[in-house]
Biopython code that builds the backbone (N, CA, C, O; Angstrom):
import numpy as np
from Bio.PDB.StructureBuilder import StructureBuilder

atoms = [
    (1, "MET", "N", (-51.168, -182.815, 176.731)),
    (1, "MET", "CA", (-49.820, -182.093, 177.679)),
    (1, "MET", "C", (-48.754, -181.636, 176.471)),
    (1, "MET", "O", (-48.241, -180.527, 176.623)),
    (2, "MET", "N", (-48.628, -181.895, 176.073)),
    (2, "MET", "CA", (-47.411, -181.417, 174.598)),
    (2, "MET", "C", (-47.781, -179.968, 174.579)),
    (2, "MET", "O", (-46.833, -179.197, 174.726)),
    (3, "LEU", "N", (-48.910, -179.470, 174.435)),
    (3, "LEU", "CA", (-49.959, -178.127, 173.581)),
    (3, "LEU", "C", (-50.206, -177.309, 175.651)),
    (3, "LEU", "O", (-50.445, -176.175, 176.068)),
    (4, "LYS", "N", (-50.118, -177.819, 175.909)),
    (4, "LYS", "CA", (-50.061, -176.984, 177.432)),
    (4, "LYS", "C", (-48.290, -176.839, 177.796)),
    (4, "LYS", "O", (-47.865, -175.705, 178.012)),
    (5, "ALA", "N", (-47.596, -177.689, 177.833)),
    (5, "ALA", "CA", (-46.361, -177.052, 177.383)),
    (5, "ALA", "C", (-44.955, -176.029, 176.469)),
    (5, "ALA", "O", (-43.809, -175.613, 176.642)),
    (6, "LEU", "N", (-46.711, -176.063, 174.882)),
    (6, "LEU", "CA", (-45.902, -174.927, 174.322)),
    (6, "LEU", "C", (-46.690, -173.644, 174.496)),
    (6, "LEU", "O", (-45.915, -172.698, 174.355)),
    (7, "LYS", "N", (-47.888, -173.254, 174.738)),
    (7, "LYS", "CA", (-48.365, -172.346, 175.332)),
    (7, "LYS", "C", (-47.787, -171.405, 177.004)),
    (7, "LYS", "O", (-47.854, -170.236, 177.385)),
    (8, "GLN", "N", (-47.090, -173.076, 177.765)),
    (8, "GLN", "CA", (-46.139, -172.168, 178.464)),
    (8, "GLN", "C", (-45.358, -171.406, 178.442)),
    (8, "GLN", "O", (-45.165, -170.349, 179.043)),
    (9, "SER", "N", (-44.532, -172.318, 177.220)),
    (9, "SER", "CA", (-43.490, -171.236, 176.363)),
    (9, "SER", "C", (-43.344, -170.370, 175.940)),
    (9, "SER", "O", (-42.426, -169.564, 176.092)),
    (10, "VAL", "N", (-44.835, -170.325, 174.869)),
    (10, "VAL", "CA", (-44.748, -169.213, 174.241)),
    (10, "VAL", "C", (-45.310, -168.079, 175.238)),
    (10, "VAL", "O", (-44.870, -166.931, 175.170)),
    (11, "SER", "N", (-46.253, -168.431, 176.119)),
    (11, "SER", "CA", (-46.619, -167.163, 176.878)),
    (11, "SER", "C", (-45.521, -166.615, 178.127)),
    (11, "SER", "O", (-45.823, -165.645, 178.821)),
    (12, "ARG", "N", (-44.411, -167.252, 178.286)),
    (12, "ARG", "CA", (-43.290, -166.780, 178.881)),
    (12, "ARG", "C", (-42.455, -165.988, 178.397)),
    (12, "ARG", "O", (-42.121, -164.878, 178.813)),
    (13, "ASP", "N", (-41.818, -167.031, 176.763)),
    (13, "ASP", "CA", (-41.444, -165.728, 176.149)),
    (13, "ASP", "C", (-41.895, -164.775, 176.448)),
    (13, "ASP", "O", (-41.552, -163.912, 177.256)),
    (14, "LEU", "N", (-43.331, -164.958, 175.300)),
    (14, "LEU", "CA", (-43.896, -163.333, 175.293)),
    (14, "LEU", "C", (-44.004, -162.155, 176.508)),
    (14, "LEU", "O", (-43.994, -160.924, 176.513)),
    (15, "ARG", "N", (-44.082, -162.930, 177.258)),
    (15, "ARG", "CA", (-43.483, -161.993, 178.887)),
    (15, "ARG", "C", (-42.780, -161.436, 179.161)),
    (15, "ARG", "O", (-42.952, -160.565, 180.014)),
    (16, "LYS", "N", (-41.563, -161.671, 178.540)),
    (16, "LYS", "CA", (-39.802, -161.323, 179.055)),
    (16, "LYS", "C", (-39.438, -160.582, 178.124)),
    (16, "LYS", "O", (-38.306, -160.118, 178.259)),
    (17, "ARG", "N", (-40.280, -160.156, 176.751)),
    (17, "ARG", "CA", (-40.169, -159.574, 175.962)),
    (17, "ARG", "C", (-40.752, -158.270, 176.148)),
    (17, "ARG", "O", (-41.954, -158.201, 176.403)),
    (18, "LYS", "N", (-39.661, -156.641, 176.000)),
    (18, "LYS", "CA", (-39.525, -155.269, 176.393)),
    (18, "LYS", "C", (-39.842, -154.835, 174.605)),
    (18, "LYS", "O", (-39.355, -153.716, 174.446)),
    (19, "HIS", "N", (-40.371, -155.256, 173.488)),
    (19, "HIS", "CA", (-41.002, -154.735, 172.325)),
    (19, "HIS", "C", (-41.736, -153.364, 172.116)),
    (19, "HIS", "O", (-42.520, -153.625, 171.203)),
    (20, "ARG", "N", (-41.799, -152.907, 172.233)),
    (20, "ARG", "CA", (-43.198, -152.232, 171.184)),
    (20, "ARG", "C", (-43.084, -152.763, 169.812)),
    (20, "ARG", "O", (-42.104, -153.014, 169.110)),
    (21, "PRO", "N", (-44.673, -152.890, 169.578)),
    (21, "PRO", "CA", (-44.751, -153.912, 168.449)),
    (21, "PRO", "C", (-45.567, -152.616, 167.349)),
    (21, "PRO", "O", (-45.848, -151.500, 167.786)),
    (22, "THR", "N", (-45.707, -152.834, 166.626)),
    (22, "THR", "CA", (-45.137, -151.519, 165.210)),
    (22, "THR", "C", (-46.623, -151.982, 164.829)),
    (22, "THR", "O", (-47.436, -152.889, 165.006)),
    (23, "ASN", "N", (-46.388, -150.453, 164.031)),
    (23, "ASN", "CA", (-47.918, -149.725, 163.641)),
    (23, "ASN", "C", (-49.113, -150.371, 163.471)),
    (23, "ASN", "O", (-50.059, -150.158, 164.230)),
    (24, "GLY", "N", (-49.204, -151.582, 162.025)),
    (24, "GLY", "CA", (-49.997, -153.053, 161.799)),
    (24, "GLY", "C", (-49.549, -153.728, 162.783)),
    (24, "GLY", "O", (-49.477, -154.878, 162.350)),
    (25, "GLN", "N", (-49.198, -153.717, 163.862)),
    (25, "GLN", "CA", (-48.913, -155.774, 164.093)),
    (25, "GLN", "C", (-50.551, -154.682, 165.519)),
    (25, "GLN", "O", (-50.797, -153.551, 165.939)),
    (26, "LEU", "N", (-51.209, -156.386, 165.635)),
    (26, "LEU", "CA", (-52.113, -156.237, 166.999)),
    (26, "LEU", "C", (-51.261, -155.904, 168.903)),
    (26, "LEU", "O", (-50.288, -156.411, 169.461)),
    (27, "ARG", "N", (-52.114, -154.994, 169.261)),
    (27, "ARG", "CA", (-51.106, -154.986, 170.466)),
    (27, "ARG", "C", (-52.946, -155.814, 171.231)),
    (27, "ARG", "O", (-54.158, -155.862, 171.018)),
    (28, "LEU", "N", (-51.810, -156.307, 172.207)),
    (28, "LEU", "CA", (-51.746, -157.575, 173.325)),
    (28, "LEU", "C", (-52.876, -156.934, 174.388)),
    (28, "LEU", "O", (-52.773, -155.724, 174.186)),
    (29, "PRO", "N", (-53.205, -156.997, 174.718)),
    (29, "PRO", "CA", (-54.306, -155.911, 176.144)),
    (29, "PRO", "C", (-53.483, -156.514, 177.556)),
    (29, "PRO", "O", (-53.901, -156.413, 178.710)),
    (30, "PHE", "N", (-52.279, -157.123, 177.141)),
    (30, "PHE", "CA", (-51.795, -156.752, 178.702)),
    (30, "PHE", "C", (-51.491, -156.210, 180.175)),
    (30, "PHE", "O", (-51.109, -155.042, 180.238)),
    (31, "THR", "N", (-51.618, -156.923, 181.361)),
    (31, "THR", "CA", (-52.070, -156.291, 181.768)),
    (31, "THR", "C", (-50.542, -155.371, 183.321)),
    (31, "THR", "O", (-49.505, -155.823, 183.808)),
    (32, "ASN", "N", (-50.891, -154.749, 183.405)),
    (32, "ASN", "CA", (-49.498, -153.179, 184.117)),
    (32, "ASN", "C", (-49.237, -153.669, 185.735)),
    (32, "ASN", "O", (-48.374, -153.737, 186.610)),
    (33, "ASP", "N", (-50.642, -153.949, 185.438)),
    (33, "ASP", "CA", (-50.457, -154.325, 187.943)),
    (33, "ASP", "C", (-49.241, -155.604, 188.078)),
    (33, "ASP", "O", (-49.118, -156.771, 187.706)),
    (34, "ALA", "N", (-48.482, -154.619, 188.826)),
    (34, "ALA", "CA", (-47.029, -155.733, 188.905)),
    (34, "ALA", "C", (-47.415, -157.105, 189.494)),
    (34, "ALA", "O", (-47.041, -158.200, 189.072)),
    (35, "LEU", "N", (-48.435, -156.796, 190.812)),
    (35, "LEU", "CA", (-49.130, -158.646, 191.091)),
    (35, "LEU", "C", (-49.502, -159.743, 189.895)),
    (35, "LEU", "O", (-49.726, -160.953, 189.929)),
    (36, "GLU", "N", (-49.482, -159.229, 189.335)),
    (36, "GLU", "CA", (-50.826, -159.895, 188.166)),
    (36, "GLU", "C", (-50.289, -160.305, 186.433)),
    (36, "GLU", "O", (-50.466, -159.600, 185.440)),
    (37, "LEU", "N", (-49.546, -161.776, 186.507)),
    (37, "LEU", "CA", (-48.453, -161.713, 185.217)),
    (37, "LEU", "C", (-49.686, -162.185, 184.197)),
    (37, "LEU", "O", (-50.701, -162.871, 184.081)),
    (38, "PRO", "N", (-48.528, -161.014, 183.383)),
    (38, "PRO", "CA", (-49.572, -160.589, 181.671)),
    (38, "PRO", "C", (-50.397, -161.812, 181.864)),
    (38, "PRO", "O", (-50.210, -162.576, 182.811)),
    (39, "SER", "N", (-51.875, -162.098, 180.398)),
    (39, "SER", "CA", (-52.393, -162.850, 180.208)),
    (39, "SER", "C", (-52.490, -163.330, 178.654)),
    (39, "SER", "O", (-53.381, -162.949, 177.895)),
    (40, "PHE", "N", (-51.487, -164.185, 178.308)),
    (40, "PHE", "CA", (-51.600, -164.353, 176.363)),
    (40, "PHE", "C", (-52.394, -165.083, 176.383)),
    (40, "PHE", "O", (-52.938, -164.674, 175.356)),
    (41, "TRP", "N", (-52.986, -165.870, 176.675)),
    (41, "TRP", "CA", (-54.038, -166.768, 175.648)),
    (41, "TRP", "C", (-55.287, -166.313, 176.492)),
    (41, "TRP", "O", (-55.167, -165.821, 177.614)),
    (42, "GLN", "N", (-56.659, -166.542, 175.779)),
    (42, "GLN", "CA", (-57.964, -166.649, 176.573)),
    (42, "GLN", "C", (-58.919, -167.120, 177.423)),
    (42, "GLN", "O", (-59.876, -167.637, 176.846)),
    (43, "PRO", "N", (-58.954, -167.106, 178.437)),
    (43, "PRO", "CA", (-59.007, -167.993, 178.966)),
    (43, "PRO", "C", (-60.464, -169.189, 178.356)),
    (43, "PRO", "O", (-60.108, -170.252, 178.863)),
    (44, "ARG", "N", (-61.378, -169.393, 177.829)),
    (44, "ARG", "CA", (-62.703, -169.599, 177.100)),
    (44, "ARG", "C", (-62.110, -170.403, 176.560)),
    (44, "ARG", "O", (-62.521, -171.558, 176.668)),
    (45, "PHE", "N", (-60.788, -170.112, 175.681)),
    (45, "PHE", "CA", (-60.191, -171.862, 174.797)),
    (45, "PHE", "C", (-58.957, -172.588, 175.288)),
    (45, "PHE", "O", (-57.873, -172.035, 175.472)),
    (46, "TYR", "N", (-59.157, -173.608, 175.443)),
    (46, "TYR", "CA", (-58.532, -174.450, 175.556)),
    (46, "TYR", "C", (-58.483, -175.614, 175.020)),
    (46, "TYR", "O", (-59.346, -175.898, 174.189)),
    (47, "ASP", "N", (-57.292, -176.730, 175.423)),
    (47, "ASP", "CA", (-57.082, -177.414, 174.697)),
    (47, "ASP", "C", (-57.084, -179.060, 175.396)),
    (47, "ASP", "O", (-56.485, -179.589, 176.332)),
    (48, "LEU", "N", (-58.380, -179.640, 174.102)),
    (48, "LEU", "CA", (-58.462, -181.359, 174.911)),
    (48, "LEU", "C", (-58.467, -182.105, 173.879)),
    (48, "LEU", "O", (-58.661, -181.999, 172.668)),
    (49, "ASN", "N", (-57.990, -183.547, 175.274)),
    (49, "ASN", "CA", (-57.216, -183.885, 173.777)),
    (49, "ASN", "C", (-59.166, -185.756, 173.906)),
    (49, "ASN", "O", (-59.659, -186.625, 174.626)),
    (50, "VAL", "N", (-59.278, -184.943, 172.313)),
    (50, "VAL", "CA", (-60.589, -186.235, 171.901)),
    (50, "VAL", "C", (-59.714, -187.760, 171.493)),
    (50, "VAL", "O", (-58.707, -188.125, 170.887)),
    (51, "TYR", "N", (-60.734, -188.261, 172.191)),
    (51, "TYR", "CA", (-59.849, -189.625, 173.571)),
    (51, "TYR", "C", (-60.975, -190.733, 173.001)),
    (51, "TYR", "O", (-61.016, -191.819, 173.581)),
    (52, "SER", "N", (-62.106, -190.429, 171.615)),
    (52, "SER", "CA", (-63.306, -191.592, 171.486)),
    (52, "SER", "C", (-64.054, -191.394, 170.262)),
    (52, "SER", "O", (-65.143, -190.909, 170.566)),
    (53, "SER", "N", (-63.980, -191.506, 169.395)),
    (53, "SER", "CA", (-65.063, -191.559, 168.053)),
    (53, "SER", "C", (-66.281, -191.066, 168.920)),
    (53, "SER", "O", (-66.896, -190.353, 168.127)),
    (54, "HIS", "N", (-66.879, -191.055, 169.960)),
    (54, "HIS", "CA", (-68.016, -190.165, 169.615)),
    (54, "HIS", "C", (-67.286, -188.983, 169.713)),
    (54, "HIS", "O", (-67.522, -188.138, 168.849)),
    (55, "LYS", "N", (-66.141, -188.629, 170.885)),
    (55, "LYS", "CA", (-65.844, -186.893, 171.127)),
    (55, "LYS", "C", (-65.497, -186.559, 169.596)),
    (55, "LYS", "O", (-66.127, -185.555, 169.264)),
    (56, "VAL", "N", (-64.672, -187.085, 168.509)),
    (56, "VAL", "CA", (-64.770, -186.259, 166.743)),
    (56, "VAL", "C", (-66.019, -186.133, 166.852)),
    (56, "VAL", "O", (-66.463, -185.049, 166.475)),
    (57, "ARG", "N", (-66.733, -186.872, 167.239)),
    (57, "ARG", "CA", (-67.947, -186.719, 166.488)),
    (57, "ARG", "C", (-68.550, -185.636, 166.501)),
    (57, "ARG", "O", (-69.069, -184.970, 165.604)),
    (58, "GLU", "N", (-68.358, -185.373, 168.569)),
    (58, "GLU", "CA", (-68.784, -184.318, 168.285)),
    (58, "GLU", "C", (-67.927, -182.642, 168.372)),
    (58, "GLU", "O", (-68.417, -181.514, 168.438)),
    (59, "LYS", "N", (-67.439, -182.798, 168.361)),
    (59, "LYS", "CA", (-66.305, -181.687, 168.230)),
    (59, "LYS", "C", (-66.366, -181.386, 166.468)),
    (59, "LYS", "O", (-65.954, -180.259, 166.193)),
    (60, "LEU", "N", (-66.814, -182.220, 165.254)),
    (60, "LEU", "CA", (-67.075, -182.299, 164.369)),
    (60, "LEU", "C", (-68.499, -181.289, 164.081)),
    (60, "LEU", "O", (-68.668, -180.531, 163.126)),
    (61, "GLU", "N", (-69.388, -181.539, 165.173)),
    (61, "GLU", "CA", (-70.741, -181.163, 165.034)),
    (61, "GLU", "C", (-70.107, -180.078, 165.615)),
    (61, "GLU", "O", (-70.833, -179.101, 165.432)),
    (62, "TYR", "N", (-69.323, -179.836, 166.094)),
    (62, "TYR", "CA", (-69.642, -178.252, 166.692)),
    (62, "TYR", "C", (-68.817, -177.801, 165.688)),
    (62, "TYR", "O", (-69.189, -176.690, 165.308)),
    (63, "MET", "N", (-67.933, -178.171, 165.154)),
    (63, "MET", "CA", (-67.346, -177.094, 164.364)),
    (63, "MET", "C", (-68.682, -176.741, 162.682)),
    (63, "MET", "O", (-69.259, -175.752, 162.231)),
    (64, "HIS", "N", (-68.613, -177.835, 162.413)),
    (64, "HIS", "CA", (-70.100, -177.824, 161.315)),
    (64, "HIS", "C", (-71.085, -176.686, 161.563)),
    (64, "HIS", "O", (-71.274, -175.752, 160.784)),
    (65, "ALA", "N", (-71.724, -176.878, 162.802)),
    (65, "ALA", "CA", (-72.234, -175.735, 162.829)),
    (65, "ALA", "C", (-72.041, -174.158, 163.690)),
    (65, "ALA", "O", (-73.052, -173.554, 164.048)),
    (66, "ASN", "N", (-70.790, -173.655, 163.933)),
    (66, "ASN", "CA", (-69.901, -172.670, 163.612)),
    (66, "ASN", "C", (-70.942, -171.760, 162.691)),
    (66, "ASN", "O", (-71.789, -170.967, 163.104)),
    (67, "PRO", "N", (-70.575, -172.166, 161.100)),
    (67, "PRO", "CA", (-71.138, -170.398, 160.343)),
    (67, "PRO", "C", (-72.706, -170.423, 160.263)),
    (67, "PRO", "O", (-73.353, -169.623, 159.587)),
    (68, "VAL", "N", (-73.314, -171.553, 161.120)),
    (68, "VAL", "CA", (-74.473, -172.013, 161.013)),
    (68, "VAL", "C", (-75.347, -170.963, 161.537)),
    (68, "VAL", "O", (-76.144, -170.148, 161.074)),
    (69, "LYS", "N", (-74.593, -171.514, 163.412)),
    (69, "LYS", "CA", (-74.751, -170.125, 164.572)),
    (69, "LYS", "C", (-74.704, -168.773, 164.589)),
    (69, "LYS", "O", (-75.398, -168.034, 165.287)),
    (70, "ARG", "N", (-73.707, -168.402, 163.650)),
    (70, "ARG", "CA", (-73.602, -167.269, 163.056)),
    (70, "ARG", "C", (-73.660, -166.461, 161.983)),
    (70, "ARG", "O", (-72.969, -165.582, 161.468)),
    (71, "GLY", "N", (-74.918, -167.136, 161.752)),
    (71, "GLY", "CA", (-75.752, -166.507, 160.806)),
    (71, "GLY", "C", (-75.352, -166.062, 159.570)),
    (71, "GLY", "O", (-76.115, -165.287, 158.992)),
    (72, "LEU", "N", (-73.684, -166.580, 158.706)),
    (72, "LEU", "CA", (-72.829, -166.645, 158.040)),
    (72, "LEU", "C", (-73.515, -168.049, 156.821)),
    (72, "LEU", "O", (-72.681, -168.305, 155.952)),
    (73, "VAL", "N", (-74.678, -168.792, 156.717)),
    (73, "VAL", "CA", (-75.093, -169.725, 156.031)),
    (73, "VAL", "C", (-76.269, -170.328, 156.654)),
    (73, "VAL", "O", (-76.776, -170.656, 157.727)),
    (74, "LYS", "N", (-76.415, -170.294, 155.443)),
    (74, "LYS", "CA", (-78.406, -171.256, 156.455)),
    (74, "LYS", "C", (-78.065, -172.948, 157.085)),
    (74, "LYS", "O", (-78.330, -173.664, 158.051)),
    (75, "ASN", "N", (-77.398, -172.965, 155.957)),
    (75, "ASN", "CA", (-76.563, -174.560, 156.688)),
    (75, "ASN", "C", (-75.126, -175.389, 155.936)),
    (75, "ASN", "O", (-74.568, -175.395, 154.839)),
    (76, "PRO", "N", (-74.919, -176.212, 157.614)),
    (76, "PRO", "CA", (-73.240, -176.527, 157.557)),
    (76, "PRO", "C", (-72.899, -177.057, 156.189)),
    (76, "PRO", "O", (-71.740, -177.380, 155.925)),
    (77, "GLY", "N", (-73.876, -177.155, 155.310)),
    (77, "GLY", "CA", (-73.195, -177.835, 154.170)),
    (77, "GLY", "C", (-72.698, -176.124, 152.681)),
    (77, "GLY", "O", (-72.003, -176.015, 151.671)),
    (78, "ALA", "N", (-73.222, -175.603, 153.159)),
    (78, "ALA", "CA", (-72.813, -174.184, 152.462)),
    (78, "ALA", "C", (-71.445, -173.311, 153.001)),
    (78, "ALA", "O", (-71.205, -172.164, 152.626)),
    (79, "TRP", "N", (-70.994, -173.723, 153.510)),
    (79, "TRP", "CA", (-70.131, -173.268, 153.971)),
    (79, "TRP", "C", (-69.294, -173.862, 153.204)),
    (79, "TRP", "O", (-69.064, -175.068, 153.113)),
    (80, "MET", "N", (-68.532, -172.404, 152.273)),
    (80, "MET", "CA", (-66.842, -173.420, 151.539)),
    (80, "MET", "C", (-66.192, -173.857, 151.824)),
    (80, "MET", "O", (-65.742, -174.804, 151.179)),
    (81, "TRP", "N", (-65.464, -173.306, 153.506)),
    (81, "TRP", "CA", (-64.457, -173.616, 154.001)),
    (81, "TRP", "C", (-64.857, -174.931, 154.846)),
    (81, "TRP", "O", (-64.173, -175.178, 155.839)),
    (82, "SER", "N", (-65.908, -175.775, 154.516)),
    (82, "SER", "CA", (-66.345, -176.569, 155.761)),
    (82, "SER", "C", (-66.050, -178.183, 154.982)),
    (82, "SER", "O", (-66.064, -178.707, 153.868)),
    (83, "SER", "N", (-65.848, -178.434, 156.085)),
    (83, "SER", "CA", (-65.796, -180.348, 155.970)),
    (83, "SER", "C", (-66.665, -181.508, 155.926)),
    (83, "SER", "O", (-66.639, -182.730, 155.782)),
    (84, "PHE", "N", (-67.635, -180.297, 156.167)),
    (84, "PHE", "CA", (-69.341, -181.032, 156.340)),
    (84, "PHE", "C", (-70.177, -182.069, 155.364)),
    (84, "PHE", "O", (-70.779, -183.129, 155.532)),
    (85, "LEU", "N", (-69.841, -181.043, 154.066)),
    (85, "LEU", "CA", (-70.191, -182.599, 153.334)),
    (85, "LEU", "C", (-69.686, -183.323, 153.131)),
    (85, "LEU", "O", (-70.297, -184.322, 152.752)),
    (86, "PHE", "N", (-67.794, -183.395, 153.250)),
    (86, "PHE", "CA", (-66.576, -184.867, 152.761)),
    (86, "PHE", "C", (-67.352, -185.508, 153.951)),
    (86, "PHE", "O", (-67.398, -186.719, 153.732)),
    (87, "TYR", "N", (-67.944, -185.218, 155.049)),
    (87, "TYR", "CA", (-68.025, -186.237, 156.362)),
    (87, "TYR", "C", (-69.913, -186.921, 155.832)),
    (87, "TYR", "O", (-70.464, -188.017, 155.731)),
    (88, "GLU", "N", (-70.069, -186.302, 155.749)),
    (88, "GLU", "CA", (-71.785, -185.997, 155.434)),
    (88, "GLU", "C", (-72.265, -186.888, 154.072)),
    (88, "GLU", "O", (-73.306, -187.424, 153.692)),
    (89, "ARG", "N", (-71.296, -186.774, 153.718)),
    (89, "ARG", "CA", (-71.921, -187.249, 151.184)),
    (89, "ARG", "C", (-70.473, -187.982, 151.112)),
    (89, "ARG", "O", (-70.554, -189.023, 150.460)),
    (90, "GLY", "N", (-69.210, -187.723, 151.594)),
    (90, "GLY", "CA", (-68.265, -188.265, 151.062)),
    (90, "GLY", "C", (-67.867, -187.534, 150.098)),
    (90, "GLY", "O", (-67.043, -188.181, 149.452)),
    (91, "GLU", "N", (-68.057, -186.315, 149.580)),
    (91, "GLU", "CA", (-68.270, -184.908, 148.544)),
    (91, "GLU", "C", (-66.569, -184.264, 148.833)),
    (91, "GLU", "O", (-65.991, -184.147, 149.914)),
    (92, "ALA", "N", (-66.290, -184.071, 148.050)),
    (92, "ALA", "CA", (-64.699, -183.412, 148.133)),
    (92, "ALA", "C", (-65.037, -181.538, 148.201)),
    (92, "ALA", "O", (-66.259, -181.493, 148.341)),
    (93, "GLY", "N", (-64.746, -180.736, 148.180)),
    (93, "GLY", "CA", (-65.115, -180.306, 149.199)),
    (93, "GLY", "C", (-63.367, -179.135, 148.270)),
    (93, "GLY", "O", (-62.602, -179.483, 147.370)),
    (94, "LEU", "N", (-63.452, -177.285, 149.407)),
    (94, "LEU", "CA", (-62.212, -176.516, 148.620)),
    (94, "LEU", "C", (-60.752, -176.940, 149.341)),
    (94, "LEU", "O", (-59.578, -176.782, 149.009)),
    (95, "VAL", "N", (-61.479, -177.615, 150.604)),
    (95, "VAL", "CA", (-59.994, -177.824, 151.388)),
    (95, "VAL", "C", (-59.551, -179.330, 151.549)),
    (95, "VAL", "O", (-60.426, -179.971, 152.130)),
    (96, "THR", "N", (-58.916, -179.762, 151.351)),
    (96, "THR", "CA", (-58.803, -181.104, 150.932)),
    (96, "THR", "C", (-58.198, -181.253, 152.727)),
    (96, "THR", "O", (-57.441, -180.597, 153.442)),
    (97, "ILE", "N", (-59.531, -183.233, 152.975)),
    (97, "ILE", "CA", (-59.725, -183.367, 154.233)),
    (97, "ILE", "C", (-59.167, -184.346, 154.306)),
    (97, "ILE", "O", (-59.182, -185.122, 153.351)),
    (98, "ASP", "N", (-58.284, -184.724, 155.817)),
    (98, "ASP", "CA", (-57.741, -185.580, 155.974)),
    (98, "ASP", "C", (-58.745, -186.307, 157.134)),
    (98, "ASP", "O", (-58.948, -185.857, 158.262)),
    (99, "PRO", "N", (-59.348, -187.611, 156.534)),
    (99, "PRO", "CA", (-60.452, -187.782, 157.211)),
    (99, "PRO", "C", (-60.172, -188.532, 158.536)),
    (99, "PRO", "O", (-59.468, -189.536, 158.427)),
    (100, "VAL", "N", (-60.768, -188.087, 160.193)),
    (100, "VAL", "CA", (-60.792, -188.581, 160.809)),
    (100, "VAL", "C", (-61.571, -189.377, 161.397)),
    (100, "VAL", "O", (-62.746, -189.013, 161.357)),
    (101, "GLU", "N", (-61.258, -190.899, 162.252)),
    (101, "GLU", "CA", (-62.622, -191.970, 161.890)),
    (101, "GLU", "C", (-63.121, -191.077, 163.777)),
    (101, "GLU", "O", (-64.176, -191.370, 164.339)),
]
sb = StructureBuilder()
sb.init_structure("model")
sb.init_model(0)
sb.init_chain("A")
sb.init_seg("    ")
for serial, (resi, resn, name, xyz) in enumerate(atoms, 1):
    if name == "N":
        sb.init_residue(resn, " ", resi, " ")
    sb.init_atom(name, np.array(xyz, "f"), 0.0, 1.0, " ", f" {name:<3s}", serial, name[0])
structure = sb.get_structure()
């Protein structure tokens, strides 16, 4: 619920602004159709409450698999920014990990 409220607040605030972005700023493809409200958040991304240890593990496995799926590395342990080795072997990596149970 907290993320929903935050996302709604940000969206409403940005819709009200009538300024032009600077040259280096990303231009968001807001619609000009008066009948449709402009969209800020991408529809396929949503917040999810992780409510069990099974869900925690599922989400960690999903995140660890992303660089492999994209063809950036051959195995999740090879991605230097990943927490994979921490969770699988207890090895420290480049990023300090706050473990989740």
